[in-house]
N, CA, C and O atoms as CSV, one atom per row, in Angstrom:
chain,resi,resn,atom,element,x,y,z
A,1,MET,N,N,2.988,-17.136,-12.573
A,1,MET,CA,C,1.944,-16.946,-13.709
A,1,MET,C,C,1.657,-15.329,-14.395
A,1,MET,O,O,1.467,-14.384,-13.630
A,2,TYR,N,N,1.651,-15.158,-15.753
A,2,TYR,CA,C,1.583,-14.302,-16.235
A,2,TYR,C,C,0.659,-13.667,-17.195
A,2,TYR,O,O,0.599,-14.448,-18.145
A,3,VAL,N,N,0.034,-12.815,-17.388
A,3,VAL,CA,C,-0.878,-12.351,-18.366
A,3,VAL,C,C,-0.176,-10.834,-19.336
A,3,VAL,O,O,0.465,-9.821,-19.056
A,4,ALA,N,N,-0.747,-11.437,-20.510
A,4,ALA,CA,C,-0.202,-10.437,-21.556
A,4,ALA,C,C,-1.160,-9.025,-21.734
A,4,ALA,O,O,-2.301,-9.217,-22.155
A,5,ASP,N,N,-0.770,-7.691,-21.448
A,5,ASP,CA,C,-1.664,-6.839,-21.652
A,5,ASP,C,C,-2.422,-6.939,-23.143
A,5,ASP,O,O,-2.502,-7.995,-23.772
A,6,THR,N,N,-2.922,-5.764,-23.562
A,6,THR,CA,C,-3.173,-5.585,-25.075
A,6,THR,C,C,-2.127,-4.823,-25.683
A,6,THR,O,O,-2.210,-4.947,-26.905
A,7,ASP,N,N,-1.261,-4.151,-25.371
A,7,ASP,CA,C,-0.318,-3.304,-25.773
A,7,ASP,C,C,1.000,-4.387,-25.930
A,7,ASP,O,O,1.776,-4.097,-26.840
A,8,VAL,N,N,1.205,-5.160,-25.422
A,8,VAL,CA,C,2.225,-6.165,-25.375
A,8,VAL,C,C,1.689,-6.951,-26.671
A,8,VAL,O,O,2.379,-7.101,-27.680
A,9,SER,N,N,0.583,-7.360,-26.549
A,9,SER,CA,C,0.011,-8.129,-27.733
A,9,SER,C,C,0.162,-7.698,-29.037
A,9,SER,O,O,0.571,-8.366,-29.987
A,10,ILE,N,N,-0.196,-6.525,-29.028
A,10,ILE,CA,C,0.339,-5.807,-29.959
A,10,ILE,C,C,1.700,-5.745,-30.857
A,10,ILE,O,O,1.983,-5.718,-32.055
A,11,ASP,N,N,2.276,-5.740,-29.801
A,11,ASP,CA,C,4.194,-5.201,-29.839
A,11,ASP,C,C,4.301,-6.504,-30.341
A,11,ASP,O,O,4.521,-6.498,-31.553
A,12,TYR,N,N,4.200,-7.985,-29.680
A,12,TYR,CA,C,4.674,-9.154,-30.262
A,12,TYR,C,C,4.271,-9.356,-31.592
A,12,TYR,O,O,5.149,-9.688,-32.388
A,13,MET,N,N,2.611,-9.162,-32.167
A,13,MET,CA,C,2.383,-9.462,-33.424
A,13,MET,C,C,2.683,-8.329,-34.351
A,13,MET,O,O,2.172,-8.370,-35.470
A,14,ARG,N,N,3.710,-6.978,-33.915
A,14,ARG,CA,C,4.540,-6.547,-34.787
A,14,ARG,C,C,5.649,-6.908,-35.015
A,14,ARG,O,O,6.358,-6.324,-35.835
A,15,GLY,N,N,6.002,-7.858,-34.398
A,15,GLY,CA,C,7.393,-8.332,-34.290
A,15,GLY,C,C,8.413,-7.437,-33.209
A,15,GLY,O,O,9.556,-7.863,-33.048
A,16,LYS,N,N,8.124,-6.615,-32.726
A,16,LYS,CA,C,9.440,-5.877,-31.703
A,16,LYS,C,C,9.805,-7.073,-30.914
A,16,LYS,O,O,9.197,-7.585,-29.974
A,17,GLN,N,N,10.859,-7.403,-31.448
A,17,GLN,CA,C,12.064,-8.096,-30.638
A,17,GLN,C,C,12.217,-8.336,-29.424
A,17,GLN,O,O,12.226,-9.509,-29.049
A,18,GLY,N,N,12.356,-7.406,-28.621
A,18,GLY,CA,C,12.180,-7.667,-26.828
A,18,GLY,C,C,10.672,-7.811,-26.423
A,18,GLY,O,O,10.647,-7.855,-25.194
A,19,VAL,N,N,9.590,-7.889,-26.861
A,19,VAL,CA,C,8.632,-8.297,-26.451
A,19,VAL,C,C,8.541,-9.808,-26.936
A,19,VAL,O,O,8.527,-10.640,-26.029
A,20,VAL,N,N,8.478,-10.273,-28.229
A,20,VAL,CA,C,8.767,-11.320,-28.586
A,20,VAL,C,C,9.663,-12.043,-27.953
A,20,VAL,O,O,9.329,-13.161,-27.561
A,21,LYS,N,N,10.946,-11.574,-27.728
A,21,LYS,CA,C,11.909,-12.593,-26.836
A,21,LYS,C,C,11.196,-12.742,-25.519
A,21,LYS,O,O,10.789,-13.877,-25.271
A,22,LEU,N,N,10.990,-11.873,-24.702
A,22,LEU,CA,C,10.138,-11.922,-23.530
A,22,LEU,C,C,8.719,-12.921,-23.592
A,22,LEU,O,O,8.708,-13.932,-22.889
A,23,LEU,N,N,7.727,-12.649,-24.317
A,23,LEU,CA,C,6.998,-13.543,-24.246
A,23,LEU,C,C,6.986,-15.241,-24.637
A,23,LEU,O,O,6.442,-16.216,-24.118
A,24,ASP,N,N,7.941,-15.036,-25.906
A,24,ASP,CA,C,8.670,-16.506,-25.799
A,24,ASP,C,C,9.365,-17.255,-24.971
A,24,ASP,O,O,9.653,-18.417,-25.258
A,25,SER,N,N,9.736,-16.656,-23.788
A,25,SER,CA,C,10.767,-17.280,-22.668
A,25,SER,C,C,9.810,-17.764,-21.643
A,25,SER,O,O,10.016,-18.463,-20.651
A,26,ILE,N,N,8.610,-17.186,-22.147
A,26,ILE,CA,C,7.192,-17.357,-20.428
A,26,ILE,C,C,6.433,-18.789,-20.707
A,26,ILE,O,O,5.574,-18.622,-21.572
A,27,GLU,N,N,6.474,-19.778,-20.363
A,27,GLU,CA,C,6.050,-21.079,-20.210
A,27,GLU,C,C,4.641,-20.744,-20.073
A,27,GLU,O,O,3.898,-21.120,-20.979
A,28,GLU,N,N,4.167,-20.128,-19.136
A,28,GLU,CA,C,2.615,-20.309,-18.653
A,28,GLU,C,C,1.958,-18.897,-18.974
A,28,GLU,O,O,1.618,-18.260,-17.978
A,29,LEU,N,N,1.740,-18.346,-20.141
A,29,LEU,CA,C,1.080,-17.525,-19.976
A,29,LEU,C,C,-0.283,-17.048,-20.763
A,29,LEU,O,O,-0.669,-17.697,-21.735
A,30,HIS,N,N,-0.848,-16.128,-20.399
A,30,HIS,CA,C,-2.555,-15.951,-20.178
A,30,HIS,C,C,-2.707,-14.946,-21.223
A,30,HIS,O,O,-1.727,-14.265,-21.525
A,31,LEU,N,N,-4.026,-14.747,-21.912
A,31,LEU,CA,C,-4.569,-13.886,-22.205
A,31,LEU,C,C,-6.088,-13.240,-21.495
A,31,LEU,O,O,-6.636,-14.294,-21.170
A,32,THR,N,N,-6.837,-12.363,-21.174
A,32,THR,CA,C,-8.122,-11.946,-20.714
A,32,THR,C,C,-8.909,-11.822,-22.227
A,32,THR,O,O,-8.496,-11.389,-23.303
A,33,THR,N,N,-10.220,-12.395,-21.829
A,33,THR,CA,C,-11.144,-12.075,-22.880
A,33,THR,C,C,-11.207,-10.284,-23.215
A,33,THR,O,O,-11.497,-9.818,-24.317
A,34,ILE,N,N,-10.929,-9.622,-22.221
A,34,ILE,CA,C,-10.660,-8.242,-22.395
A,34,ILE,C,C,-9.905,-7.290,-23.497
A,34,ILE,O,O,-10.080,-6.249,-24.130
A,35,THR,N,N,-8.821,-8.478,-23.278
A,35,THR,CA,C,-7.757,-8.140,-24.254
A,35,THR,C,C,-8.370,-8.859,-25.778
A,35,THR,O,O,-8.415,-8.106,-26.751
A,36,LEU,N,N,-8.725,-9.980,-25.908
A,36,LEU,CA,C,-8.998,-10.480,-27.015
A,36,LEU,C,C,-10.110,-9.414,-27.561
A,36,LEU,O,O,-10.061,-8.865,-28.662
A,37,ALA,N,N,-11.167,-9.224,-26.526
A,37,ALA,CA,C,-11.948,-8.013,-27.189
A,37,ALA,C,C,-11.453,-6.912,-28.151
A,37,ALA,O,O,-11.894,-6.575,-29.250
A,38,GLU,N,N,-10.303,-6.397,-27.351
A,38,GLU,CA,C,-9.632,-5.310,-27.579
A,38,GLU,C,C,-8.988,-5.788,-28.946
A,38,GLU,O,O,-9.464,-5.315,-29.978
A,39,LEU,N,N,-8.332,-6.353,-28.998
A,39,LEU,CA,C,-7.342,-6.970,-30.201
A,39,LEU,C,C,-8.362,-7.089,-31.296
A,39,LEU,O,O,-8.080,-6.470,-32.323
A,40,PHE,N,N,-9.617,-7.834,-31.286
A,40,PHE,CA,C,-10.564,-8.487,-32.544
A,40,PHE,C,C,-11.278,-6.892,-32.792
A,40,PHE,O,O,-11.746,-6.699,-33.914
A,41,PHE,N,N,-11.339,-6.146,-32.122
A,41,PHE,CA,C,-12.083,-4.742,-32.328
A,41,PHE,C,C,-11.022,-4.307,-33.110
A,41,PHE,O,O,-11.216,-4.588,-34.293
A,42,GLY,N,N,-9.776,-3.620,-32.867
A,42,GLY,CA,C,-8.715,-3.116,-33.679
A,42,GLY,C,C,-8.441,-4.113,-34.947
A,42,GLY,O,O,-8.246,-3.471,-35.979
A,43,VAL,N,N,-8.385,-5.393,-35.096
A,43,VAL,CA,C,-7.913,-6.000,-36.315
A,43,VAL,C,C,-9.760,-5.691,-37.383
A,43,VAL,O,O,-9.650,-5.437,-38.583
A,44,TYR,N,N,-10.995,-5.754,-36.847
A,44,TYR,CA,C,-12.044,-5.447,-37.253
A,44,TYR,C,C,-12.048,-4.049,-37.970
A,44,TYR,O,O,-12.325,-3.699,-39.117
A,45,SER,N,N,-11.658,-3.428,-36.908
A,45,SER,CA,C,-11.763,-1.435,-37.640
A,45,SER,C,C,-10.864,-1.779,-39.002
A,45,SER,O,O,-11.309,-1.622,-40.139
A,46,LEU,N,N,-9.555,-2.263,-38.708
A,46,LEU,CA,C,-8.584,-2.165,-40.137
A,46,LEU,C,C,-9.131,-2.854,-40.963
A,46,LEU,O,O,-8.598,-2.630,-42.049
A,47,LYS,N,N,-10.240,-3.881,-41.082
A,47,LYS,CA,C,-10.803,-4.395,-41.983
A,47,LYS,C,C,-9.597,-5.421,-42.590
A,47,LYS,O,O,-9.543,-5.214,-43.803
A,48,SER,N,N,-8.778,-6.278,-42.257
A,48,SER,CA,C,-7.592,-6.524,-42.693
A,48,SER,C,C,-7.843,-8.110,-42.368
A,48,SER,O,O,-7.891,-8.342,-41.160
A,49,GLU,N,N,-8.009,-9.224,-43.211
A,49,GLU,CA,C,-7.949,-10.645,-43.430
A,49,GLU,C,C,-6.336,-11.251,-43.077
A,49,GLU,O,O,-6.286,-12.408,-42.661
A,50,ARG,N,N,-5.162,-10.560,-43.221
A,50,ARG,CA,C,-4.113,-10.647,-43.102
A,50,ARG,C,C,-4.243,-10.474,-41.375
A,50,ARG,O,O,-4.193,-11.509,-40.712
A,51,LEU,N,N,-4.349,-9.620,-40.919
A,51,LEU,CA,C,-4.319,-9.442,-39.396
A,51,LEU,C,C,-5.105,-10.401,-38.788
A,51,LEU,O,O,-4.618,-11.163,-37.953
A,52,LEU,N,N,-6.418,-10.456,-39.155
A,52,LEU,CA,C,-7.103,-11.113,-38.835
A,52,LEU,C,C,-6.906,-12.776,-38.501
A,52,LEU,O,O,-7.462,-13.491,-37.667
A,53,SER,N,N,-6.053,-13.015,-39.341
A,53,SER,CA,C,-5.559,-14.725,-39.483
A,53,SER,C,C,-4.173,-14.426,-38.837
A,53,SER,O,O,-3.642,-15.533,-38.749
A,54,SER,N,N,-3.388,-13.563,-38.380
A,54,SER,CA,C,-2.351,-13.281,-37.388
A,54,SER,C,C,-2.661,-13.326,-36.171
A,54,SER,O,O,-1.889,-13.819,-35.349
A,55,LEU,N,N,-3.955,-12.774,-35.805
A,55,LEU,CA,C,-4.320,-12.713,-34.688
A,55,LEU,C,C,-5.216,-14.050,-33.907
A,55,LEU,O,O,-5.379,-14.344,-32.723
A,56,LYS,N,N,-5.570,-14.515,-34.879
A,56,LYS,CA,C,-5.815,-15.937,-34.653
A,56,LYS,C,C,-4.918,-17.036,-34.143
A,56,LYS,O,O,-5.245,-17.841,-33.272
A,57,SER,N,N,-3.986,-17.004,-34.642
A,57,SER,CA,C,-2.455,-17.537,-34.729
A,57,SER,C,C,-1.881,-17.157,-33.331
A,57,SER,O,O,-1.458,-17.949,-32.489
A,58,TYR,N,N,-1.941,-15.825,-33.240
A,58,TYR,CA,C,-1.373,-15.490,-31.890
A,58,TYR,C,C,-1.981,-16.074,-30.626
A,58,TYR,O,O,-1.383,-16.554,-29.663
A,59,ILE,N,N,-3.273,-15.941,-30.815
A,59,ILE,CA,C,-4.205,-15.985,-29.278
A,59,ILE,C,C,-3.954,-17.689,-29.329
A,59,ILE,O,O,-3.992,-18.129,-28.180
A,60,GLN,N,N,-3.745,-18.607,-30.202
A,60,GLN,CA,C,-3.590,-19.767,-29.866
A,60,GLN,C,C,-2.372,-20.451,-28.992
A,60,GLN,O,O,-2.291,-21.589,-28.530
A,61,LYS,N,N,-1.356,-19.229,-28.927
A,61,LYS,CA,C,-0.206,-19.476,-27.743
A,61,LYS,C,C,-0.567,-19.695,-26.306
A,61,LYS,O,O,0.076,-20.376,-25.507
A,62,PHE,N,N,-2.022,-18.824,-26.002
A,62,PHE,CA,C,-2.232,-18.620,-24.945
A,62,PHE,C,C,-3.331,-19.180,-23.833
A,62,PHE,O,O,-4.258,-19.450,-24.597
A,63,ASN,N,N,-3.638,-19.401,-22.974
A,63,ASN,CA,C,-4.554,-20.016,-22.398
A,63,ASN,C,C,-5.329,-18.654,-21.963
A,63,ASN,O,O,-4.751,-17.662,-21.517
A,64,CYS,N,N,-6.775,-18.770,-22.172
A,64,CYS,CA,C,-7.458,-17.587,-21.947
A,64,CYS,C,C,-7.998,-17.305,-20.826
A,64,CYS,O,O,-8.007,-18.351,-20.177
A,65,LEU,N,N,-8.494,-16.398,-20.182
A,65,LEU,CA,C,-8.835,-16.023,-18.567
A,65,LEU,C,C,-10.274,-15.136,-18.880
A,65,LEU,O,O,-10.182,-13.943,-19.168
A,66,PRO,N,N,-11.441,-15.732,-18.809
A,66,PRO,CA,C,-12.815,-15.156,-19.153
A,66,PRO,C,C,-12.864,-14.213,-17.678
A,66,PRO,O,O,-12.125,-14.246,-16.693
A,67,PHE,N,N,-13.801,-13.558,-17.924
A,67,PHE,CA,C,-14.341,-12.306,-17.215
A,67,PHE,C,C,-15.382,-13.365,-16.242
A,67,PHE,O,O,-16.166,-14.177,-16.731
A,68,GLN,N,N,-15.189,-13.152,-14.894
A,68,GLN,CA,C,-16.130,-14.163,-13.969
A,68,GLN,C,C,-16.673,-13.295,-12.671
A,68,GLN,O,O,-16.081,-12.338,-12.172
A,69,LEU,N,N,-17.766,-13.775,-12.298
A,69,LEU,CA,C,-18.219,-13.207,-10.990
A,69,LEU,C,C,-17.374,-12.360,-10.403
A,69,LEU,O,O,-17.281,-11.138,-10.519
A,70,TRP,N,N,-16.524,-13.423,-9.507
A,70,TRP,CA,C,-15.602,-12.643,-8.584
A,70,TRP,C,C,-14.506,-11.467,-9.251
A,70,TRP,O,O,-13.840,-10.791,-8.468
A,71,ASP,N,N,-14.367,-11.273,-10.736
A,71,ASP,CA,C,-14.034,-10.667,-11.319
A,71,ASP,C,C,-14.462,-9.406,-11.045
A,71,ASP,O,O,-13.911,-8.324,-10.846
A,72,SER,N,N,-15.623,-9.825,-11.084
A,72,SER,CA,C,-16.583,-7.972,-11.299
A,72,SER,C,C,-16.680,-7.906,-9.856
A,72,SER,O,O,-17.005,-6.727,-9.718
A,73,ILE,N,N,-16.602,-8.461,-8.529
A,73,ILE,CA,C,-16.527,-8.186,-7.206
A,73,ILE,C,C,-15.099,-7.202,-7.372
A,73,ILE,O,O,-15.054,-6.089,-6.848
A,74,LYS,N,N,-14.245,-7.623,-7.966
A,74,LYS,CA,C,-12.596,-6.990,-7.995
A,74,LYS,C,C,-12.635,-5.727,-8.624
A,74,LYS,O,O,-11.910,-4.782,-8.311
A,75,PHE,N,N,-13.532,-5.721,-9.560
A,75,PHE,CA,C,-13.771,-4.718,-10.647
A,75,PHE,C,C,-14.229,-3.570,-9.736
A,75,PHE,O,O,-13.631,-2.504,-9.586
A,76,GLY,N,N,-15.409,-3.953,-9.134
A,76,GLY,CA,C,-16.182,-2.763,-8.638
A,76,GLY,C,C,-15.128,-2.336,-7.169
A,76,GLY,O,O,-15.007,-1.133,-6.934
A,77,GLU,N,N,-14.608,-3.061,-6.499
A,77,GLU,CA,C,-13.563,-2.882,-5.196
A,77,GLU,C,C,-12.466,-1.670,-6.037
A,77,GLU,O,O,-12.359,-0.513,-5.629
A,78,ILE,N,N,-11.711,-2.214,-7.268
A,78,ILE,CA,C,-10.742,-1.625,-7.912
A,78,ILE,C,C,-11.065,0.031,-8.318
A,78,ILE,O,O,-10.449,1.050,-8.005
A,79,LYS,N,N,-12.336,-0.171,-9.176
A,79,LYS,CA,C,-12.755,1.214,-9.522
A,79,LYS,C,C,-13.315,1.938,-8.574
A,79,LYS,O,O,-13.323,3.138,-8.848
A,80,ALA,N,N,-13.924,1.574,-7.264
A,80,ALA,CA,C,-14.174,2.610,-6.134
A,80,ALA,C,C,-13.027,3.150,-5.617
A,80,ALA,O,O,-13.040,4.367,-5.437
A,81,GLY,N,N,-11.785,2.380,-5.261
A,81,GLY,CA,C,-10.683,2.809,-4.991
A,81,GLY,C,C,-10.307,3.820,-5.831
A,81,GLY,O,O,-10.239,4.951,-5.350
A,82,LEU,N,N,-9.959,3.593,-7.387
A,82,LEU,CA,C,-9.390,4.707,-8.102
A,82,LEU,C,C,-10.296,5.920,-8.318
A,82,LEU,O,O,-9.863,7.032,-8.618
A,83,LYS,N,N,-11.954,5.533,-8.093
A,83,LYS,CA,C,-11.908,7.119,-7.892
A,83,LYS,C,C,-12.161,7.611,-6.668
A,83,LYS,O,O,-12.662,8.735,-6.629
A,84,LYS,N,N,-11.919,6.995,-5.557
A,84,LYS,CA,C,-11.979,7.816,-4.344
A,84,LYS,C,C,-10.348,8.532,-4.406
A,84,LYS,O,O,-9.949,9.502,-3.761
A,85,LYS,N,N,-9.777,7.903,-5.157
A,85,LYS,CA,C,-8.198,8.774,-5.147
A,85,LYS,C,C,-8.037,9.898,-6.037
A,85,LYS,O,O,-7.087,10.680,-6.021
A,86,GLY,N,N,-9.125,9.930,-6.889
A,86,GLY,CA,C,-9.067,10.726,-8.405
A,86,GLY,C,C,-8.519,10.410,-9.694
A,86,GLY,O,O,-8.244,11.100,-10.675
A,87,SER,N,N,-8.425,9.099,-9.417
A,87,SER,CA,C,-7.286,8.761,-10.407
A,87,SER,C,C,-7.765,7.617,-11.432
A,87,SER,O,O,-6.928,6.804,-11.822
A,88,LEU,N,N,-9.289,7.531,-11.938
A,88,LEU,CA,C,-9.627,6.689,-12.478
A,88,LEU,C,C,-8.939,6.418,-13.979
A,88,LEU,O,O,-8.471,7.285,-14.716
A,89,ILE,N,N,-9.007,4.899,-14.245
A,89,ILE,CA,C,-8.375,4.730,-15.714
A,89,ILE,C,C,-9.562,3.938,-16.206
A,89,ILE,O,O,-10.452,3.497,-15.479
A,90,ASP,N,N,-9.463,3.773,-17.836
A,90,ASP,CA,C,-10.152,3.125,-18.451
A,90,ASP,C,C,-10.474,1.591,-18.143
A,90,ASP,O,O,-9.685,0.649,-18.064
A,91,ASP,N,N,-12.398,1.621,-17.932
A,91,ASP,CA,C,-12.932,0.538,-17.570
A,91,ASP,C,C,-12.202,-1.023,-18.100
A,91,ASP,O,O,-12.160,-2.055,-17.430
A,92,ALA,N,N,-11.780,-0.858,-19.198
A,92,ALA,CA,C,-11.185,-1.974,-20.290
A,92,ALA,C,C,-9.599,-2.641,-19.296
A,92,ALA,O,O,-9.186,-3.756,-18.977
A,93,ASP,N,N,-9.178,-1.357,-19.126
A,93,ASP,CA,C,-8.018,-1.716,-18.311
A,93,ASP,C,C,-8.283,-2.349,-16.541
A,93,ASP,O,O,-7.743,-3.354,-16.077
A,94,ILE,N,N,-9.174,-1.501,-15.870
A,94,ILE,CA,C,-9.661,-2.190,-14.642
A,94,ILE,C,C,-10.288,-3.555,-14.536
A,94,ILE,O,O,-10.389,-4.141,-13.458
A,95,MET,N,N,-10.837,-4.195,-16.037
A,95,MET,CA,C,-11.401,-5.412,-16.172
A,95,MET,C,C,-10.161,-6.225,-15.859
A,95,MET,O,O,-9.985,-6.790,-14.780
A,96,ILE,N,N,-9.301,-6.244,-16.892
A,96,ILE,CA,C,-8.174,-6.862,-16.866
A,96,ILE,C,C,-6.895,-6.892,-15.789
A,96,ILE,O,O,-5.946,-7.672,-15.720
A,97,ALA,N,N,-7.247,-5.744,-14.988
A,97,ALA,CA,C,-6.528,-6.045,-13.861
A,97,ALA,C,C,-7.004,-6.571,-12.898
A,97,ALA,O,O,-6.310,-6.877,-11.928
A,98,ALA,N,N,-8.525,-6.826,-12.976
A,98,ALA,CA,C,-9.262,-7.735,-11.806
A,98,ALA,C,C,-9.291,-9.221,-11.993
A,98,ALA,O,O,-9.636,-10.053,-11.154
A,99,ILE,N,N,-8.834,-9.453,-13.352
A,99,ILE,CA,C,-8.759,-10.804,-13.651
A,99,ILE,C,C,-7.274,-11.134,-13.285
A,99,ILE,O,O,-7.093,-12.216,-12.728
A,100,VAL,N,N,-6.253,-10.383,-13.514
A,100,VAL,CA,C,-5.143,-10.573,-12.917
A,100,VAL,C,C,-4.727,-10.626,-11.513
A,100,VAL,O,O,-3.907,-11.478,-11.172
A,101,ALA,N,N,-5.218,-9.788,-10.657
A,101,ALA,CA,C,-5.565,-9.792,-9.474
A,101,ALA,C,C,-6.327,-10.957,-8.880
A,101,ALA,O,O,-5.758,-11.413,-7.889
A,102,SER,N,N,-7.414,-11.546,-9.196
A,102,SER,CA,C,-8.116,-12.275,-8.791
A,102,SER,C,C,-7.345,-13.956,-8.897
A,102,SER,O,O,-7.615,-14.982,-8.272
A,103,TYR,N,N,-6.341,-13.694,-9.928
A,103,TYR,CA,C,-5.610,-15.045,-10.344
A,103,TYR,C,C,-3.848,-15.067,-8.938
A,103,TYR,O,O,-3.206,-15.970,-8.401
A,104,ASP,N,N,-3.781,-13.596,-8.926
A,104,ASP,CA,C,-2.524,-13.478,-8.019
A,104,ASP,C,C,-1.416,-13.290,-9.056
A,104,ASP,O,O,-0.228,-13.306,-8.732
A,105,PHE,N,N,-1.835,-13.111,-10.308
A,105,PHE,CA,C,-0.845,-13.358,-11.791
A,105,PHE,C,C,-0.278,-12.302,-11.651
A,105,PHE,O,O,-0.676,-11.574,-10.742
A,106,THR,N,N,0.934,-11.819,-12.569
A,106,THR,CA,C,1.430,-10.622,-13.239
A,106,THR,C,C,0.876,-10.489,-14.403
A,106,THR,O,O,0.435,-11.315,-15.201
A,107,LEU,N,N,0.950,-9.278,-14.413
A,107,LEU,CA,C,0.524,-8.639,-15.617
A,107,LEU,C,C,1.739,-7.744,-16.487
A,107,LEU,O,O,2.361,-6.765,-16.076
A,108,ILE,N,N,1.851,-8.439,-17.846
A,108,ILE,CA,C,3.154,-7.906,-18.556
A,108,ILE,C,C,2.717,-6.754,-19.310
A,108,ILE,O,O,1.795,-7.079,-20.058
A,109,THR,N,N,2.989,-5.674,-19.389
A,109,THR,CA,C,2.617,-4.464,-19.990
A,109,THR,C,C,3.430,-3.021,-20.019
A,109,THR,O,O,4.179,-2.637,-19.121
A,110,ARG,N,N,3.127,-2.310,-21.227
A,110,ARG,CA,C,4.017,-1.100,-21.509
A,110,ARG,C,C,3.279,-0.401,-20.679
A,110,ARG,O,O,3.900,0.431,-20.018
A,111,ASN,N,N,1.915,-0.494,-20.472
A,111,ASN,CA,C,0.844,1.022,-19.669
A,111,ASN,C,C,1.098,1.124,-18.210
A,111,ASN,O,O,0.157,1.325,-17.444
A,112,VAL,N,N,2.562,0.971,-17.696
A,112,VAL,CA,C,2.575,1.005,-16.424
A,112,VAL,C,C,1.760,2.182,-15.511
A,112,VAL,O,O,1.179,2.173,-14.426
A,113,LYS,N,N,1.997,3.047,-16.398
A,113,LYS,CA,C,1.654,4.308,-15.521
A,113,LYS,C,C,-0.014,4.126,-14.991
A,113,LYS,O,O,-0.403,4.335,-13.842
A,114,ASP,N,N,-0.532,3.856,-15.700
A,114,ASP,CA,C,-2.021,3.689,-15.270
A,114,ASP,C,C,-2.214,2.280,-14.388
A,114,ASP,O,O,-2.749,2.299,-13.280
A,115,PHE,N,N,-1.852,1.393,-14.842
A,115,PHE,CA,C,-1.842,-0.256,-13.559
A,115,PHE,C,C,-1.075,0.017,-12.317
A,115,PHE,O,O,-1.390,-0.743,-11.402
A,116,GLN,N,N,-0.068,0.972,-11.998
A,116,GLN,CA,C,0.396,1.541,-11.058
A,116,GLN,C,C,-0.530,2.014,-10.341
A,116,GLN,O,O,-0.261,2.076,-9.141
A,117,ARG,N,N,-1.408,2.327,-10.617
A,117,ARG,CA,C,-2.283,3.065,-9.837
A,117,ARG,C,C,-3.135,2.270,-8.707
A,117,ARG,O,O,-3.651,2.658,-7.659
A,118,ILE,N,N,-3.066,0.836,-9.420
A,118,ILE,CA,C,-4.134,-0.038,-8.598
A,118,ILE,C,C,-3.002,-0.791,-7.393
A,118,ILE,O,O,-1.973,-1.375,-7.732
A,119,ASN,N,N,-3.352,-0.662,-6.300
A,119,ASN,CA,C,-2.942,-1.442,-5.316
A,119,ASN,C,C,-2.658,-2.776,-5.074
A,119,ASN,O,O,-3.541,-3.588,-4.796
A,120,GLY,N,N,-1.659,-3.013,-5.149
A,120,GLY,CA,C,-1.296,-4.745,-4.975
A,120,GLY,C,C,-1.095,-5.334,-6.598
A,120,GLY,O,O,-0.446,-6.346,-6.859
A,121,LEU,N,N,-1.600,-4.714,-7.335
A,121,LEU,CA,C,-1.113,-5.486,-8.857
A,121,LEU,C,C,0.357,-5.418,-9.145
A,121,LEU,O,O,1.141,-4.469,-9.126
A,122,LYS,N,N,0.535,-6.894,-9.461
A,122,LYS,CA,C,1.824,-7.193,-9.804
A,122,LYS,C,C,2.186,-6.756,-11.649
A,122,LYS,O,O,1.725,-7.190,-12.705
A,123,ILE,N,N,2.872,-6.062,-11.430
A,123,ILE,CA,C,3.281,-5.424,-13.005
A,123,ILE,C,C,4.870,-6.187,-13.390
A,123,ILE,O,O,5.772,-6.328,-12.564
A,124,LEU,N,N,4.922,-6.555,-14.627
A,124,LEU,CA,C,6.337,-6.466,-15.215
A,124,LEU,C,C,6.106,-5.782,-16.774
A,124,LEU,O,O,5.362,-6.054,-17.717
A,125,GLU,N,N,7.186,-4.717,-16.511
A,125,GLU,CA,C,7.029,-3.968,-17.565
A,125,GLU,C,C,8.090,-4.456,-18.858
A,125,GLU,O,O,9.296,-4.691,-18.929
A,126,ALA,N,N,6.869,-4.470,-19.886
A,126,ALA,CA,C,7.902,-5.274,-21.202
A,126,ALA,C,C,8.504,-3.802,-21.715
A,126,ALA,O,O,9.305,-3.754,-22.649
C-alpha cells in the first residue's frame, strides 16, 4: 500500500507526466488528512476556484487516512528520535510519516532528504 505525499500530489495536479504515470499505476493509493490540509491551504491561499475544483477532483481518487491516537504516539516517538539526533523536520512531515509508519505503508515523495531521517520509514522516490 502507498501514500502520496503533498509534493507528489502537487506534481500530479500540475500534470507532471512521470508522477501521473506512477500514481495512476498504483491500484490502492492513499492520502493523509495532513496532506489534505496542506493542499487545501495552498489552494485557499491562491484564492483559485479552478484549483479548488481540481483539488476536489484529485482527492476523489484516494482513500483518506486520518491522524489517529496511535499516530500521535508514533509522532512523539519519531520526533523525540529526530530531536535526539539533532535532525528535526517539519511537524507536518512527521505527522505524515507517523501515519504511513503506523500502517506499514510506503510513502511516495520527492522529499527523500527529510523523510529518510526517519528510521524504518518505507519511501518510494517520485
